[in-house]
C-alpha positions in Angstrom: -46.5 -34.4 19.3 -47.0 -30.7 19.3 -43.9 -28.6 19.5 -44.0 -24.9 20.3 -42.0 -22.3 18.4 -38.4 -22.3 19.6 -38.7 -25.7 21.1 -36.8 -28.8 19.9 -37.7 -32.4 20.1 -35.5 -34.4 22.5 -32.8 -36.1 20.6 -32.8 -33.6 17.7 -29.4 -32.5 16.4 -28.0 -29.7 18.5 -25.9 -28.1 15.9 -28.2 -26.9 13.2 -26.6 -23.6 12.0 -29.0 -20.9 11.0 -28.9 -17.1 10.4 -25.3 -17.1 9.1 -24.4 -15.6 5.7 -22.6 -17.9 3.3 -18.9 -17.7 2.7 -18.1 -14.6 0.6 -16.3 -16.4 -2.3 -16.4 -16.9 -6.0 -17.3 -13.2 -6.7 -15.7 -10.8 -9.2 -14.0 -8.4 -6.8 -13.6 -5.8 -9.6 -17.0 -5.6 -11.2 -18.8 -5.7 -7.8 -16.7 -2.8 -6.6 -18.6 0.0 -8.4 -16.5 2.9 -7.0 -13.3 1.2 -8.3 -14.8 0.6 -11.7 -16.0 4.2 -11.9 -12.6 5.6 -10.8 -10.7 3.5 -13.3 -12.8 5.0 -16.1 -12.7 8.5 -14.7 -8.9 8.4 -14.6 -8.4 7.1 -18.1 -8.0 3.3 -17.8 -11.5 2.1 -18.8 -9.7 0.1 -21.6 -8.4 -2.3 -18.9 -11.9 -3.3 -17.6 -11.9 -6.8 -19.1 -8.4 -7.7 -17.7 -9.3 -6.2 -14.3 -12.6 -8.2 -14.3 -10.7 -11.4 -15.0 -8.3 -10.6 -12.1 -11.3 -9.7 -9.9 -12.8 -13.2 -10.5 -9.5 -14.8 -9.7 -8.8 -13.0 -6.4 -12.4 -13.6 -5.4 -12.3 -17.3 -6.0 -12.4 -19.9 -3.2 -8.9 -21.2 -4.1 -7.3 -17.8 -4.1 -8.8 -16.9 -0.7 -7.7 -20.3 0.6 -4.1 -19.5 -0.5 -4.3 -16.0 1.1 -5.3 -17.5 4.4 -2.7 -20.3 4.2 0.1 -18.0 3.3 -0.5 -16.1 6.6 -0.9 -19.1 8.8 2.2 -20.9 7.4 4.7 -18.2 7.9 8.1 -18.1 6.0 10.9 -20.1 7.5 14.6 -19.0 7.6 17.3 -21.4 6.8 20.7 -19.8 7.7 22.9 -22.9 7.0 22.6 -26.2 5.2 23.1 -29.6 6.8 26.9 -29.4 6.5 27.2 -25.9 8.0 27.6 -23.9 4.9 25.8 -20.5 4.7 22.5 -20.9 2.9 20.7 -17.7 3.8 17.4 -18.6 2.2 13.7 -18.1 3.2 11.3 -20.9 2.5 7.8 -19.8 1.6 4.6 -21.9 1.6 3.5 -22.9 -2.0 0.3 -20.8 -1.4 2.4 -17.6 -1.2 4.2 -18.5 -4.4 0.9 -19.1 -6.2 -0.4 -15.7 -5.1 2.7 -13.7 -6.2 2.9 -15.6 -9.4 -0.6 -14.6 -10.3 0.0 -11.0 -9.4 3.1 -10.8 -11.6 1.5 -12.6 -14.5 -1.1 -9.7 -14.6 1.4 -6.9 -14.3 0.6 -5.8 -10.8 4.3 -4.9 -10.5 5.6 -3.1 -13.6 2.8 -2.9 -16.2 2.6 0.9 -15.6 6.1 1.2 -16.9 5.8 -1.1 -20.0 2.4 0.0 -21.3 2.6 3.3 -23.0 -1.1 4.1 -23.1 -2.6 6.9 -21.1 -4.1 5.4 -17.9 -1.5 2.6 -17.7 -0.4 3.7 -14.2 -4.1 3.7 -13.2 -4.7 0.3 -14.6 -1.6 -1.1 -12.8 -2.8 0.6 -9.6 -6.2 -1.0 -9.8 -4.6 -4.4 -10.5 -2.3 -4.0 -7.5 -5.3 -3.1 -5.3 -7.3 -6.2 -6.4 -4.5 -8.6 -5.3 -3.6 -6.6 -2.1 -7.3 -6.6 -1.1 -7.2 -10.3 -0.5 -3.5 -11.1 0.2 -1.6 -8.1 1.3 1.8 -9.6 2.2 3.0 -10.3 -1.3 2.3 -6.7 -2.2 5.6 -5.7 -0.6 8.0 -7.2 -3.1 5.5 -6.3 -5.9 5.6 -2.7 -4.8 9.3 -2.5 -4.4 9.9 -4.0 -7.8 7.5 -1.4 -9.3 9.3 1.4 -7.6 12.9 0.2 -8.3 12.4 0.9 -12.0 12.8 4.6 -11.4 16.4 4.6 -10.0 17.6 1.7 -12.2 16.5 3.4 -15.4 18.6 6.4 -14.4 21.6 4.1 -14.0 22.0 2.4 -17.5 24.9 0.3 -16.4 22.4 -1.5 -14.2 19.2 -0.8 -16.1 20.3 -2.5 -19.3 20.8 -5.8 -17.5 18.1 -5.7 -14.9 15.1 -3.7 -16.3 14.1 -6.4 -18.8 13.9 -8.9 -15.9 11.8 -6.5 -13.8 9.4 -6.1 -16.7 9.0 -9.8 -17.0 5.7 -11.3 -15.9 7.2 -14.6 -14.9 7.9 -15.7 -11.4 10.9 -17.9 -10.4 11.4 -18.1 -6.7 14.8 -19.7 -6.8 18.1 -17.8 -7.0 19.5 -18.6 -10.4 21.9 -17.1 -12.9 20.7 -14.7 -15.6 20.9 -17.4 -18.2 18.5 -19.5 -16.3 16.2 -16.8 -14.9 14.6 -14.1 -17.0 12.7 -12.4 -14.2 13.5 -10.6 -11.0 12.1 -9.1 -7.9 13.7 -6.2 -6.0 13.8 -5.4 -2.3 15.2 -2.7 -0.1 17.5 -2.6 2.9 17.8 1.0 4.1 17.2 1.3 7.8 19.6 0.4 10.6 18.9 -0.1 14.3 20.6 3.1 15.5 19.0 5.2 12.8 15.6 4.1 11.6 14.1 6.8 9.4 17.2 8.9 9.9 19.0 7.0 7.2 22.1 9.3 7.4 22.8 7.9 10.8 23.5 4.5 9.3 27.0 3.0 9.8 27.2 0.7 6.8 30.3 1.5 4.8 31.2 0.8 1.2 34.8 0.8 0.0 35.4 1.3 -3.7 36.8 -1.8 -5.4 37.2 -0.2 -8.8 34.8 1.2 -11.3 31.3 1.4 -9.8 31.7 -1.6 -7.5 32.0 -1.3 -3.7 32.5 -3.8 -0.9 30.1 -3.3 1.9 30.4 -3.9 5.7 27.4 -3.3 8.0 24.0 -4.4 9.2 20.5 -3.6 8.1 17.7 -3.8 10.6 14.8 -4.2 8.2 15.2 -6.0 4.9 11.9 -6.9 3.4 11.4 -9.7 0.9 14.9 -11.1 1.5 14.6 -13.7 -1.3 14.4 -11.0 -3.9 17.1 -11.0 -6.6 18.6 -7.6 -5.8 18.3 -4.9 -3.2 18.8 -1.1 -3.0 21.0 -0.3 -0.1 22.3 2.9 1.5 25.9 3.1 2.7 28.6 5.7 3.4 31.1 5.2 0.6 34.7 6.1 0.2 37.2 5.9 -2.6 40.7 5.7 -1.3 41.1 8.4 1.3 38.0 10.3 0.0 34.7 10.1 1.8 32.0 10.3 -0.8 29.0 10.6 1.5 25.8 8.6 1.6 25.4 6.6 -1.6 22.8 4.2 -3.0 24.1 0.8 -4.1 22.5 -2.2 -5.9 23.3 -5.5 -4.1 22.5 -8.6 -6.2 22.0 -11.9 -4.4 24.1 -13.7 -7.0 27.4 -12.5 -8.4 28.7 -13.4 -11.9 29.4 -17.1 -12.5 26.8 -18.1 -9.9 28.7 -17.2 -6.7 26.5 -16.1 -3.9 27.0 -12.6 -2.6 27.6 -12.2 1.1 24.1 -11.7 2.3 23.8 -13.1 5.8 20.2 -13.4 7.1 20.4 -13.2 10.9 16.7 -13.6 11.8 13.2 -12.9 10.5 11.1 -10.3 12.2 8.2 -11.6 14.2 5.7 -9.0 13.0 2.2 -8.0 14.2 0.9 -8.5 10.7 2.2 -8.9 7.2 2.9 -12.5 8.2 3.2 -14.0 4.7 6.0 -11.6 3.7 9.4 -12.2 5.4 11.3 -9.3 6.8 14.9 -9.9 7.9 17.9 -8.5 9.6 20.8 -8.8 7.3 24.6 -8.5 7.7 27.0 -7.3 5.0 30.5 -8.7 5.3 32.4 -8.2 2.1 29.2 -7.8 0.2 29.5 -6.5 -3.3 27.3 -3.5 -4.4 27.1 -1.5 -7.5 26.6 2.3 -7.4 23.2 3.6 -8.3 23.2 7.2 -9.6 26.0 9.4 -8.3 28.3 8.7 -5.4 27.3 10.7 -2.3 23.8 11.3 -3.7 22.1 8.3 -2.2 18.9 10.0 -1.0 18.4 11.7 -4.3 18.8 8.3 -6.1 16.0 6.7 -4.1 13.6 9.6 -3.7 11.5 8.6 -6.7 11.4 5.0 -5.5 10.2 6.1 -2.1 7.5 8.2 -3.6 6.2 5.3 -5.5 6.3 2.9 -2.6 4.3 5.6 -0.6 1.8 5.6 -3.4 1.4 1.9 -3.0 0.9 2.3 0.7 -2.1 4.5 -0.1 -3.3 1.9 -2.7 -2.8 -0.9 -0.2 -4.7 0.9 2.5 -7.6 1.6 0.1 -7.6 -2.0 -0.9 -7.8 -3.0 2.7 -10.7 -0.6 3.3 -12.5 -2.2 0.4 -12.0 -5.7 1.9 -13.3 -4.4 5.2 -16.4 -2.8 3.7 -17.1 -5.8 1.4 -17.0 -8.3 4.3 -18.9 -6.1 6.7 -21.7 -5.4 4.2 -21.9 -9.0 3.1 -22.3 -10.1 6.8 -25.0 -7.5 7.4 -27.0 -8.5 4.4 -26.9 -12.1 5.4 -27.6 -12.0 9.2 -30.8 -11.1 11.0 -31.2 -9.7 14.5 -34.2 -8.4 16.4 -36.5 -9.2 13.5 -34.7 -7.6 10.6 -31.5 -7.9 8.6 -28.6 -6.0 10.1 -28.1 -4.0 7.0 -31.7 -2.7 7.3 -31.3 -1.5 10.8 -30.6 2.3 10.8 -27.7 2.3 13.2 -25.9 -0.4 11.3 -26.7 1.1 7.9 -25.2 4.4 9.0 -21.9 2.7 10.1 -21.6 0.7 7.0 -22.3 3.7 4.8 -19.7 5.8 6.6 -17.1 3.0 6.1 -18.1 2.8 2.5 -17.6 6.6 2.1 -14.1 6.4 3.6 -13.2 3.5 1.2 -14.5 5.4 -1.8 -12.6 8.6 -1.0 -9.4 6.6 -0.4 -9.8 4.7 -3.7 -10.3 8.0 -5.6 -7.3 9.5 -4.0 -5.1 6.5 -4.7 -6.0 6.3 -8.4 -5.7 10.1 -8.9 -2.2 9.8 -7.5 -1.4 6.9 -9.7 -2.3 9.0 -12.8 0.2 11.6 -11.6 3.0 9.0 -11.7 2.5 7.8 -15.3 5.4 7.8 -17.7 4.3 10.9 -19.6 3.4 13.0 -16.5 3.5 16.7 -17.1 5.6 19.1 -15.1 2.4 20.1 -13.2 1.7 16.5 -12.4 5.2 16.0 -11.1 4.9 19.1 -8.9 1.5 18.0 -7.6 2.6 14.5 -6.7 5.5 15.9 -4.7 3.0 17.3 -2.2 -0.1 15.2 -2.7 1.8 11.9 -2.1 2.9 12.6 1.5 -0.5 14.3 2.2 -2.4 11.2 1.0 0.0 8.7 2.6 -0.2 10.4 6.0 -4.0 10.7 6.2 -5.3 7.6 4.4 -2.8 5.2 6.0 -3.6 6.7 9.4 -7.3 6.0 8.8 -6.7 2.4 7.9 -6.5 0.7 11.3 -9.6 2.4 12.8 -11.5 1.6 9.6 -10.6 -2.1 9.9 -11.5 -2.2 13.5 -14.9 -0.7 12.9 -15.6 -3.1 10.1 -14.5 -6.0 12.3 -17.0 -4.9 15.0 -19.8 -5.1 12.4 -19.3 -8.9 12.4 -19.4 -9.1 16.2 -17.5 -12.0 17.8 -17.0 -13.6 14.4 -14.9 -10.6 13.2 -12.6 -11.1 16.2 -11.7 -14.7 15.2 -9.1 -15.9 12.8 -11.6 -17.8 10.7 -12.7 -14.5 9.1 -10.3 -12.2 7.2 -11.0 -9.0 9.1 -8.8 -9.9 12.1 -5.9 -10.4 9.6 -6.8 -7.1 8.0 -6.8 -5.3 11.3 -3.3 -6.4 12.0 -2.2 -5.5 8.4 -3.3 -1.9 8.2 -0.9 -0.4 10.7 2.2 -1.5 8.7 1.2 0.7 5.8 1.2 3.8 8.1 4.6 2.8 9.5 6.5 1.7 6.3 8.0 4.2 4.0 7.9 6.9 6.7 5.6 6.9 9.8 3.3 9.7 10.8 5.8 12.4 11.9 8.3 11.6 9.0 5.5 12.0 6.4 4.0 15.1 8.0 7.4 16.8 8.0 7.9 15.8 4.4 4.8 17.8 3.6 6.6 20.8 5.1 9.7 20.0 3.1 7.8 19.6 -0.1 6.2 23.0 0.1 9.4 24.8 1.0 11.7 23.0 -1.5 9.2 22.9 -4.3 6.9 25.9 -4.2 5.4 24.9 -7.5 3.8 21.9 -5.6 1.8 24.3 -3.5 0.5 26.1 -6.6 -0.3 22.8 -8.3 -2.1 21.5 -5.2 -4.2 24.7 -5.0 -5.1 24.4 -8.7 -6.1 20.7 -8.2 -8.7 21.6 -5.6 -9.8 24.9 -7.2 -11.8 23.0 -9.8 -14.7 22.4 -7.4 -14.8 26.0 -6.0 -18.4 27.1 -5.6 -20.0 23.7 -5.5 -19.9 23.3 -1.7 -19.7 26.2 0.7 -18.5 23.8 3.4 -15.6 22.6 1.3 -14.8 26.1 0.1 -14.4 27.4 3.6 -12.2 24.4 4.6 -10.0 24.8 1.5 -9.6 28.5 2.3 -8.4 27.7 5.8 -6.2 24.9 4.7 -4.4 26.9 2.0 -4.0 29.8 4.4 -2.3 27.5 6.9 -0.2 26.1 4.1 1.1 29.4 3.0 1.6 30.5 6.6 3.8 27.5 7.4 5.8 27.8 4.2 7.8 30.6 5.6 7.6 29.8 9.3 10.4 28.8 11.6 10.7 25.0 11.9 10.2 25.3 15.7 6.8 26.8 15.0 5.9 24.8 11.9 6.7 21.3 12.9 4.2 20.9 15.7 1.5 22.0 13.2 2.6 19.7 10.4 0.1 16.9 11.2 -2.8 19.3 11.3 -1.8 20.7 8.0 -1.4 17.3 6.4 -4.9 16.3 7.7 -6.5 19.5 6.4 -4.9 19.2 3.0 -5.9 15.6 2.7 -9.5 16.3 3.5 -9.5 19.2 1.0 -8.2 16.8 -1.7 -10.6 14.0 -0.9 -13.6 16.3 -0.7 -12.7 17.8 -4.1 -12.4 14.3 -5.6 -15.6 13.1 -4.1 -17.5 16.1 -5.6 -16.0 15.4 -9.0 -16.4 11.7 -9.2 -18.8 10.3 -6.5 -22.6 10.5 -6.6 -23.8 13.9 -5.2 -25.4 12.3 -2.2 -22.2 10.4 -1.3 -20.1 13.5 -1.7 -22.4 15.6 0.4 -22.5 13.0 3.2 -18.7 12.7 3.1 -18.2 16.4 3.4 -20.7 17.0 6.1 -19.6 14.1 8.3 -15.9 15.1 7.9 -16.1 18.9 7.9 -19.5 19.9 9.2 -20.3 21.4 12.6 -22.0 18.1 13.7 -19.2 15.8 12.7 -18.4 13.0 15.1 -15.3 11.1 16.2 -16.5 7.7 15.2 -17.9 6.1 12.1 -21.6 6.1 11.7 -22.1 9.8 12.6 -23.8 10.9 9.3 -25.9 14.0 8.8 -29.6 13.8 9.3 -31.4 12.8 6.1 -28.4 10.9 4.6 -29.6 8.1 2.3 -27.3 5.5 3.8 -29.0 2.6 2.0 -28.5 4.4 -1.3 -24.8 4.9 -0.6 -24.4 1.2 0.2 -26.1 0.1 -3.0 -22.8 0.9 -4.8 -20.8 -1.3 -2.4 
């Protein structure tokens, strides 16, 4: 019997799947990410290549990706009471989530930047954090908070001596246990309240001195992430006798000495858009014991370095998500044919993919450059630079994340919109990194505060981008305009400055990213990035690249 092309014999199986790429698993997510490998070397952490490659193979494995998906589909469960009615206040996580976070801690994704004294240690830790966050982002929240909590605890030796060795441990024990039985710890935060949000001074939680540095807390926190952590940094208005001390930072352990549970009443878990594997809770303090961190009445100052580091990790997490988006989109396009050619070879698709790859590379370079500024032996110039560069990068890169994820999802067509593929999960995940640790307006206004309160940060930022002066006229003109706006707003009335804060943050971010791309990316990629972001013919959507761009060449590194 003769059968024409496209015809099937009656009775032939109707579900013969063709023209679909294989599952993207069992790859080394580090070594296949050439921009990340190059950035790690450029910023002084090339010595960590082998360890990062081992982690890359782990997170790219079929089992790890299975655990990542399962952790999000089997959400945490809150148990407020036991069967007899006693307060329990515990969150049950699926074993898949526990396996993920155990692997991340075992490889130092939380605090290796503090314990390793080599130059580049912060960069190596940032790259490790990105590898794990690329595939399973929810666990990155307690990992990030534990990393950041080292800063305030090391300045409070009455807490640091007991807790820092546990934060530095690479073990993971999910149960709440006494120090003698548990040598590791994770740290969370409970700062915001329903009536205040980002305005933490509007909180109503009160701490009454019990003697020494201990306080008894009464109040309610609206967002407490990772509530099964071993300790939490909390803000409260403290008083000692009749003296109001002001807003203070306190450390609240889940367990008190002799194994008694601290009063830590979990009221409900948040039903979040994304970040489903990580529990976030509302918590009530009712006679809860907290220990002073830093000085009484200086709570914001005590946590400012912690906040800066969690903002750094928001940048790193967004960059990691961009990498996942690019990797999945390019993989799909290289394995699916339409209209007689592979998608990746069709010019319109090639242009979109290349543009997404440029965005991911610029975000990666920015994140690792920031990480280098936070290393233990950072110079005074580095400290000044990070004060301004961190909110600048956090504002812009985290804002770019959701649109980037959406465009990558569209590259997969209908498949991208289904829960069977990871990009739908990524699309829901990216907004949280723009919201947490200060949403857009808060971060943009922090850019203004940084340049007013720390004028050296302005000089350091100008020095950072001056290194590429003369290489690109397009970038030079943009930098000149951005720095002129920066200096104009430094002395402006807030009524005039605040409406322009977002524009300033955007301009400074593009100046920084353009400079980093010139220094560390291939010339063709740097030129395409600058022209498509700063040129006269730039577009609003991804895929609007300048004529003559070697989009296929850009993609070859991704």
